[in-house]
DRENTOR-422242 format. One record per residue (C-alpha): x, y, z; residue in three letters; residue number from 1. Coordinates in steps of 0.25 Angstrom, whole numbers, always signed. Layout:
# DRENTOR-422242
X/Y/Z/Ala/NUM
...
//
This chain:
# DRENTOR-422242
+0/+0/+0/Met/1
+11/+10/+4/Asn/2
+19/+7/-9/Ser/3
+6/+9/-17/Arg/4
+4/+23/-10/Ile/5
+18/+27/-13/Thr/6
+17/+23/-27/Leu/7
+5/+32/-29/Leu/8
+12/+44/-22/Ile/9
+24/+42/-31/Ile/10
+15/+41/-44/Ser/11
+7/+54/-39/Phe/12
+20/+62/-37/Leu/13
+26/+58/-51/Tyr/14
+13/+62/-58/Leu/15
+13/+75/-50/Phe/16
+27/+78/-53/Ser/17
+25/+75/-68/Gln/18
+13/+85/-68/Thr/19
+21/+95/-61/Ser/20
+32/+94/-71/Cys/21
+23/+95/-83/Lys/22
+16/+108/-77/Lys/23
+30/+114/-75/Asp/24
+34/+111/-90/Glu/25
+34/+123/-99/Leu/26
+23/+125/-109/Leu/27
+28/+123/-123/Thr/28
+14/+123/-130/Asp/29
+15/+131/-143/Ser/30
+1/+137/-139/Ser/31
+7/+143/-126/Thr/32
+4/+158/-126/Thr/33
+7/+169/-115/Leu/34
-3/+179/-109/Ser/35
+0/+193/-107/Phe/36
-6/+204/-98/Ser/37
-6/+213/-110/Thr/38
-4/+212/-125/Asp/39
+3/+226/-126/Ser/40
+10/+236/-119/Ile/41
+8/+250/-123/Leu/42
+16/+262/-118/Phe/43
+9/+276/-118/Asp/44
+17/+287/-124/Thr/45
+32/+286/-120/Val/46
+42/+297/-121/Phe/47
+54/+294/-130/Val/48
+66/+290/-123/Thr/49
+59/+289/-109/Ile/50
+55/+275/-105/Gly/51
+41/+271/-102/Ser/52
+34/+265/-90/Val/53
+35/+250/-88/Thr/54
+23/+242/-92/Lys/55
+21/+227/-90/Asn/56
+13/+215/-94/Phe/57
+13/+200/-90/Lys/58
+15/+187/-97/Ile/59
+7/+176/-92/Tyr/60
+8/+161/-93/Asn/61
-6/+156/-91/Thr/62
-3/+141/-92/Tyr/63
-1/+131/-81/Asp/64
+14/+128/-86/Gln/65
+26/+137/-87/Pro/66
+29/+143/-101/Leu/67
+42/+149/-106/Lys/68
+42/+162/-115/Ile/69
+53/+159/-124/Ser/70
+55/+173/-129/Asn/71
+50/+187/-125/Ile/72
+56/+198/-134/Arg/73
+53/+213/-138/Leu/74
+50/+213/-153/Gly/75
+59/+225/-154/Gly/76
+71/+218/-147/Gly/77
+81/+227/-141/Ser/78
+77/+238/-150/Asn/79
+63/+239/-143/Ser/80
+59/+252/-136/Asn/81
+52/+243/-126/Phe/82
+59/+236/-114/Arg/83
+54/+224/-108/Val/84
+57/+216/-94/Asn/85
+51/+202/-93/Val/86
+50/+197/-79/Asn/87
+61/+206/-74/Gly/88
+71/+205/-86/Thr/89
+73/+216/-95/Pro/90
+76/+214/-110/Gly/91
+70/+212/-124/Tyr/92
+71/+197/-126/Asn/93
+68/+187/-116/Phe/94
+69/+171/-117/Asn/95
+62/+160/-109/Asp/96
+53/+167/-99/Leu/97
+46/+156/-91/Glu/98
+33/+159/-85/Ile/99
+27/+149/-75/Arg/100
+13/+143/-76/Ala/101
+3/+154/-73/Gly/102
+13/+164/-71/Asp/103
+17/+177/-78/Ser/104
+29/+186/-81/Ala/105
+30/+202/-82/Trp/106
+35/+210/-94/Val/107
+38/+224/-92/Phe/108
+39/+234/-104/Val/109
+45/+248/-105/Glu/110
+48/+257/-118/Val/111
+57/+268/-122/Thr/112
+53/+275/-134/Val/113
+64/+281/-144/Asp/114
+62/+295/-149/Pro/115
+59/+298/-163/Asn/116
+55/+310/-171/Ser/117
+40/+309/-169/Gln/118
+31/+319/-162/Ile/119
+19/+311/-160/Leu/120
+19/+299/-151/Pro/121
+23/+286/-158/Tyr/122
+21/+271/-155/Val/123
+32/+260/-153/Ile/124
+29/+246/-153/Glu/125
+36/+232/-149/Asp/126
+31/+219/-144/Ser/127
+35/+209/-134/Leu/128
+36/+195/-140/Leu/129
+33/+182/-132/Phe/130
+37/+168/-138/Glu/131
+31/+157/-130/Thr/132
+32/+142/-136/Asn/133
+33/+148/-150/Gly/134
+21/+158/-148/Asn/135
+24/+172/-150/Leu/136
+16/+183/-142/Gln/137
+18/+198/-140/Lys/138
+15/+210/-132/Val/139
+14/+223/-139/Asn/140
+22/+235/-134/Leu/141
+19/+249/-139/Ala/142
+23/+263/-134/Ala/143
+20/+277/-139/Trp/144
+32/+285/-140/Gly/145
+33/+301/-138/Gln/146
+45/+310/-142/Asn/147
+46/+322/-133/Ala/148
+55/+333/-129/His/149
+64/+329/-118/Phe/150
+70/+337/-107/Ile/151
+79/+329/-98/Val/152
+85/+334/-85/Ala/153
+99/+334/-87/Asn/154
+104/+344/-76/Arg/155
+105/+345/-61/Asn/156
+102/+357/-53/Leu/157
+110/+356/-40/Asn/158
+115/+343/-43/Pro/159
+122/+341/-29/Thr/160
+109/+344/-22/Ser/161
+99/+333/-17/Ser/162
+88/+342/-24/Ser/163
+95/+342/-38/Ser/164
+86/+345/-49/Ile/165
+87/+339/-63/Arg/166
+83/+348/-74/Tyr/167
+85/+352/-89/Ala/168
+83/+365/-96/Leu/169
+72/+365/-106/Ile/170
+81/+373/-115/Asp/171
+96/+372/-114/Thr/172
+98/+384/-123/Asn/173
+90/+392/-113/Leu/174
+81/+399/-123/Asn/175
+72/+409/-117/Ala/176
+60/+403/-123/Ser/177
+56/+388/-125/Ile/178
+43/+382/-130/Thr/179
+38/+368/-129/Trp/180
+27/+363/-139/Asp/181
+19/+351/-140/Asn/182
+26/+344/-151/Thr/183
+32/+334/-142/Leu/184
+31/+332/-126/Pro/185
+41/+337/-117/Tyr/186
+48/+327/-107/Val/187
+55/+332/-95/Ile/188
+63/+321/-89/Tyr/189
+72/+320/-76/Gly/190
+70/+334/-70/Gly/191
+66/+348/-73/Tyr/192
+65/+355/-87/Ala/193
+69/+369/-83/Val/194
+64/+382/-90/Ile/195
+77/+390/-86/Asp/196
+77/+405/-82/Ser/197
+72/+415/-92/Ser/198
+67/+404/-101/Gln/199
+52/+402/-105/Thr/200
+46/+388/-108/Leu/201
+33/+389/-116/Thr/202
+25/+376/-117/Ile/203
+15/+376/-128/Asn/204
+1/+370/-128/Ala/205
+0/+355/-128/Gly/206
+15/+352/-124/Thr/207
+16/+339/-115/Gln/208
+27/+340/-105/Ile/209
+31/+327/-97/His/210
+40/+325/-85/Phe/211
+46/+313/-79/Asn/212
+46/+310/-63/Lys/213
+56/+321/-60/Ser/214
+54/+331/-70/Ala/215
+48/+345/-71/Gly/216
+48/+358/-77/Leu/217
+56/+369/-70/Trp/218
+53/+384/-74/Val/219
+66/+390/-67/Tyr/220
+66/+404/-62/Lys/221
+63/+415/-73/Ser/222
+59/+404/-82/Gly/223
+45/+403/-88/Ser/224
+35/+393/-92/Leu/225
+24/+395/-102/Lys/226
+14/+384/-104/Val/227
+4/+387/-115/Lys/228
-6/+375/-116/Gly/229
-20/+377/-121/Thr/230
-33/+370/-117/Lys/231
-32/+360/-128/Leu/232
-17/+358/-127/Asp/233
-12/+360/-113/Pro/234
+3/+358/-109/Val/235
+4/+346/-101/Val/236
+15/+343/-90/Phe/237
+15/+329/-85/Gln/238
+23/+316/-82/Gly/239
+31/+308/-92/Leu/240
+23/+296/-92/Arg/241
+12/+295/-103/Arg/242
+5/+282/-98/Glu/243
-10/+283/-94/Ser/244
-6/+278/-80/Ser/245
+2/+291/-78/Phe/246
-9/+301/-84/Ala/247
-13/+305/-70/Asp/248
-1/+301/-61/Glu/249
+5/+312/-52/Pro/250
+20/+314/-49/Gly/251
+26/+311/-62/Gln/252
+34/+323/-63/Trp/253
+39/+334/-55/Asp/254
+34/+348/-57/Arg/255
+33/+362/-65/Ile/256
+42/+371/-57/Trp/257
+41/+386/-60/Ile/258
+51/+396/-53/Asn/259
+50/+411/-52/Asp/260
+54/+422/-62/Gly/261
+46/+417/-74/Gly/262
+32/+419/-81/Val/263
+25/+405/-81/Asn/264
+12/+402/-88/Glu/265
+5/+389/-88/Ile/266
-8/+388/-97/Glu/267
-16/+375/-100/Tyr/268
-7/+365/-94/Ala/269
-8/+351/-88/Ile/270
+2/+348/-77/Ile/271
+0/+334/-71/Lys/272
+6/+322/-64/Asn/273
+18/+329/-58/Gly/274
+23/+332/-44/Phe/275
+21/+347/-44/Ile/276
+13/+353/-55/Gly/277
+18/+367/-54/Leu/278
+29/+373/-44/Gln/279
+31/+388/-44/Thr/280
+41/+395/-35/Glu/281
+52/+405/-33/Thr/282
+65/+398/-32/Ile/283
+76/+409/-32/Ser/284
+71/+424/-33/Asp/285
+58/+428/-26/Pro/286
+59/+441/-34/Ala/287
+57/+434/-47/Leu/288
+42/+434/-51/Pro/289
+34/+422/-51/Thr/290
+24/+419/-61/Ser/291
+15/+407/-66/Leu/292
+1/+408/-73/Lys/293
-6/+395/-74/Ile/294
-19/+393/-81/Thr/295
-28/+382/-87/Asn/296
-19/+372/-81/Thr/297
-21/+358/-74/Ile/298
-11/+354/-64/Val/299
-14/+339/-58/Lys/300
-9/+326/-53/Asn/301
+3/+331/-46/Met/302
+9/+322/-35/Ser/303
+12/+335/-27/Gly/304
+7/+349/-30/Leu/305
+0/+355/-42/Gly/306
+6/+368/-40/Val/307
+16/+372/-29/Leu/308
+19/+387/-29/Ser/309
+28/+395/-20/Arg/310
+28/+410/-20/Ala/311
+24/+411/-35/Phe/312
+14/+418/-43/Thr/313
+4/+410/-50/Ile/314
-9/+414/-58/Thr/315
-18/+403/-62/Gly/316
-32/+400/-68/Gly/317
-40/+388/-73/Asn/318
-30/+378/-67/Asn/319
-32/+364/-61/Val/320
-23/+359/-50/Phe/321
-27/+346/-46/Ala/322
-24/+332/-40/Asn/323
-11/+334/-33/Cys/324
-4/+326/-21/Gly/325
-2/+338/-13/Gln/326
-7/+352/-17/Tyr/327
-14/+356/-30/Cys/328
-8/+370/-28/Ala/329
+1/+375/-17/Ala/330
+4/+390/-18/Phe/331
+14/+393/-7/Thr/332
+24/+403/-2/Ile/333
+15/+415/-6/Gly/334
+15/+419/-20/Gly/335
+4/+425/-30/Thr/336
-7/+416/-35/Tyr/337
-20/+419/-43/Asp/338
-28/+407/-47/Phe/339
-42/+407/-54/Thr/340
-51/+396/-57/Asn/341
-42/+385/-53/Cys/342
-45/+371/-47/Thr/343
-36/+365/-36/Phe/344
-42/+350/-35/Ala/345
-35/+340/-27/Asn/346
-41/+325/-27/Tyr/347
-28/+318/-26/Trp/348
-29/+303/-24/Thr/349
-15/+298/-26/Asn/350
-12/+298/-11/Gly/351
-15/+306/+1/Gln/352
-15/+322/+0/Arg/353
-13/+330/+12/Ser/354
-12/+344/+5/Thr/355
-24/+352/+0/Pro/356
-26/+355/-14/Ala/357
-22/+370/-12/Phe/358
-12/+377/-4/Tyr/359
-8/+391/-1/Leu/360
+3/+398/+8/Asn/361
+11/+411/+9/Asn/362
+24/+407/+16/Tyr/363
+36/+399/+15/Ala/364
+43/+392/+27/Thr/365
+57/+395/+30/Asn/366
+65/+389/+42/Asn/367
+51/+386/+48/Asn/368
+47/+401/+46/Val/369
+35/+404/+38/Asp/370
+38/+415/+28/Val/371
+26/+423/+22/His/372
+26/+425/+7/Val/373
+16/+434/+1/Pro/374
+5/+428/-7/Met/375
-7/+432/-15/Asp/376
-16/+421/-19/Ala/377
-29/+421/-26/Lys/378
-37/+409/-30/Phe/379
-51/+412/-38/Lys/380
-62/+403/-42/Asn/381
-54/+390/-38/Cys/382
-57/+376/-33/Ile/383
-48/+370/-23/Ile/384
-53/+356/-20/Tyr/385
-50/+341/-18/Gly/386
-51/+328/-10/Asn/387
-45/+333/+3/Asn/388
-53/+340/+14/Asp/389
-45/+353/+13/Asn/390
-39/+357/-1/Glu/391
-34/+371/+2/Ile/392
-23/+376/+12/Glu/393
-20/+391/+13/Val/394
-8/+393/+22/Asp/395
-5/+408/+24/Met/396
+4/+413/+35/Ile/397
+1/+428/+33/Lys/398
-11/+435/+27/Ser/399
-7/+450/+22/Ser/400
-8/+458/+10/Ser/401
+4/+451/+4/Asp/402
-2/+437/+7/Ser/403
-16/+435/+2/Val/404
-24/+424/-4/Tyr/405
-39/+423/-9/Lys/406
-48/+412/-14/Phe/407
-60/+417/-21/Ser/408
-71/+408/-27/Asn/409
-66/+395/-21/Leu/410
-71/+381/-20/Leu/411
-62/+374/-10/Val/412
-61/+362/-1/Lys/413
-56/+367/+12/Ala/414
-59/+371/+26/Asp/415
-67/+383/+31/Lys/416
-56/+393/+31/Lys/417
-55/+393/+16/His/418
-70/+397/+16/Asp/419
-76/+411/+12/Thr/420
-75/+415/+26/Gly/421
-60/+417/+24/Asn/422
-57/+431/+17/Ala/423
-47/+424/+8/Asn/424
-59/+415/+2/Tyr/425
-70/+421/-6/Val/426
-81/+413/-11/Gln/427
-77/+399/-7/Val/428
-84/+385/-9/Ile/429
-78/+376/+1/Arg/430
-79/+361/+2/Asn/431
-89/+359/-9/Thr/432
-85/+349/-20/Asp/433
-82/+356/-33/Pro/434
-87/+344/-41/Asn/435
-75/+342/-50/Phe/436
-78/+333/-62/Thr/437
-68/+321/-59/Glu/438
-57/+324/-49/Thr/439
-51/+310/-51/Ser/440
-48/+314/-65/Lys/441
-43/+328/-62/Asn/442
-56/+334/-69/Lys/443
-60/+347/-61/Tyr/444
-71/+352/-70/Thr/445
-84/+355/-62/Leu/446
-96/+347/-62/Glu/447
-110/+353/-62/Ile/448
-114/+357/-48/Gly/449
-99/+361/-44/Ser/450
-99/+372/-33/Pro/451
-88/+378/-41/Ala/452
-97/+382/-53/Ile/453
-99/+397/-54/Asn/454
-93/+400/-41/Phe/455
-81/+408/-47/Gly/456
-79/+422/-48/Asp/457
-80/+427/-63/Ala/458
-70/+439/-60/Ser/459
-59/+428/-58/Phe/460
-61/+422/-72/Val/461
-60/+434/-81/Val/462
-45/+430/-85/Gly/463
-48/+415/-86/Ile/464
-62/+414/-94/Pro/465
-60/+400/-98/Phe/466
-58/+388/-88/Asp/467
-48/+377/-89/Leu/468
-56/+369/-100/Asp/469
-58/+382/-108/Gly/470
-73/+384/-104/Ala/471
-77/+398/-102/Leu/472
-80/+403/-88/Arg/473
-93/+411/-87/Ile/474
-87/+425/-86/Leu/475
-97/+435/-78/Gly/476
-102/+423/-71/Ser/477
-97/+414/-60/Ala/478
-86/+405/-65/Pro/479
-83/+391/-59/Asp/480
-72/+389/-50/Leu/481
-60/+380/-54/Gly/482
-53/+378/-67/Ala/483
-66/+373/-74/Tyr/484
-79/+380/-78/Glu/485
-91/+371/-78/Lys/486
-98/+372/-91/Gln/487
//
């Protein structure tokens, strides 16, 4: 009896081992095919000479036996614009990749586009070929390429300092006047593009300016910036990446930094997805004049501030400052400000926000001592609102003839001190939702029933008869608050 049981066990173990070995054998059937998570990889517009983001897909073995991919190769070989990494190994030709039963392997793809003479975007194509048991399959690769004007930071300011700044002059010949047009985009890479003293950069309608992570535009003292967009063709300042996933991603570049001494104008611009949209300040000589006129402009999706101003002079009308990780606008250390029909709206959802949408102060702190700086600030027909309990902070250490501020015809989310009972506030609607169209998509037009409709003062809009969308404000009657007139 015992010998019979032993024989049965031996027979069972033999059959099990034979079955196991068979299951571990490689599939060699000529009908074997791979499965892929996608049949094509498409890169949105990629600037020439600058690499793309990394995309990926998976190769699946859906069988209950392992299989071997005898060859994986780029169709263009070593001359391809595309770069491939298969399961952690870079290259353009791979042999004998084995995938276990029911398992998968990763493939990562990047592309760099070579420059040519074309102005319009152009497509480059290749394919990744897979050979398995004599079967040939492919995943298509495609990318749109875009030529551009490149300004690459190649100098160091204060190179021995920990706060060294990388920069490049926008014009090394130091011509007094430089013009950018919309023929090709401009790409600023690795630091600041500098408008030097006594230079004026004019940016024509429709021009697209792109910055990488550490890049920005620096209007140095006595330099001037003239942005001349139109309603149909605004000038756009934005990040480098063109993929749809980056369309509203904050923090992709640094800032536009404007210093004293120049005459700066921004008309019909979109400034988006950076750290600070506009930083205006005196850096060397308080006696130099400061000047920025900004109209019909949208500043949005900043990981830091929409506008950071220090002791500057800014006039603005029909502007939207929205969706920032800190302040939409901070007017600090005094200065002169006159804003009409502007919308300051902060519905930031990318993390916790501890600051209000709007901040105003008239002092600087030096060695723990607050030093008063004169301020003259007027905000008329404006909306200041958001998803925090309080969206305005006015921090003044001295109120006198050389330090005044006034909000007239205002819709604000704030505590009671910012109400009409305060002499600095005239005609205030407090803590009543303005009924913006769709704050999650940065749409700040007014819906029917908005309390901001017809609450403005007509005398303030004589100089700006049209709203940000080009609609006529109702002159002689009460216009709406904010940048948009409800039609």
